[in-house]
N, C-alpha and C positions, 0 to 999 in steps of 0.2 A: 905366433899370430899369423894372420893372413898377410902375405907379402906380395901376392900378385893374383889378379883376376885375368886369366887367359880366355881365349875364344871358347875353349872346351875344357877348362881346368881351373882349379883354385889351388894356389901354392901356399902351403902352410909351413912355417918354420918354427921348430921347437928347439930351444937351447936348454940343455940339461948338464949339470955338473955331476960327474960320477968317477969312480975309480976306473982306470983303463981296462982292468980285467972284467968289469961288470958291463962294459959297453955293449957287447954283442947281445947279451941277454936282455939288457934294457931296451935296445932297439926292437928286438922281437916282441917283447911285452908291450911296448908302446904301439907298434904296428897292429898288434892283435886288438888292443883296446880301441884304437881308431876304427878298425874294421868292424868291431862289434857295435860301435856307435853308428857307423854308416848303415849297418844292417837294421838296427833298431829304428832308425828314421827313414828307411827305404831310400837311401842315397846310393845311386849306382856309380860304379867305377868305370869310366870309359876305357876302352881298349881298342887297339887298331884291328880293323877287320879286313879280310881279303875275300873278294868275290871270285870264285872260280867258275868259269863257263865251260862246261863240258860239251864237246861237239855232239850234235844229235846224229843218229844214224840216218843216212839218206836212203831213200828207196826210189825206184824208177816210177815215173808218172804212168798212170793207167791211160788207156786209149781215150777214155771219156775226159780225163783231166787235160790231156793234150788238145783235144777238140775244143774244150772250154777255153783254154789259154789262147789257141789260135783265133777263136771267135772274138775274144776280148781284144786281142792285138789288132784285128781288122777293124773293130769298132773304134779303137783309139786312132788308128790311121785315118779313118774317114772323118772323125771329129776334128782332127788336126788339119785336114785339108782346107776347111773353111777358114781357119786362122791364117793360113799362108796366102789365101786368095786376096786378103786385105793388105798384105805386105807389099809396099811399093817396090821393093827390090825384085819381087817376082814379076812385076809388070815389065821391067827392063829385060827380063830373060825371054819374054814372049816374042 
């Protein structure tokens, strides 16, 4: 029967009496039947997954990309100047 409901699993315990020599085959047969039932009822079996991030190939920026980045940086500097003018610590430096 069901002995545990985990975060991402259901633990089922089955107790069977058999001859020791039949144990391995009985386990295989039982696992096969359980797997066939899971397939029949579209029950997925969770498994650990590993995500591998491969580094992308880097290329040098074009002249247009560099100009665009420089323009963006200048705009950000200008926008942040207004923020610092309201900073009382800046008043003490003047």
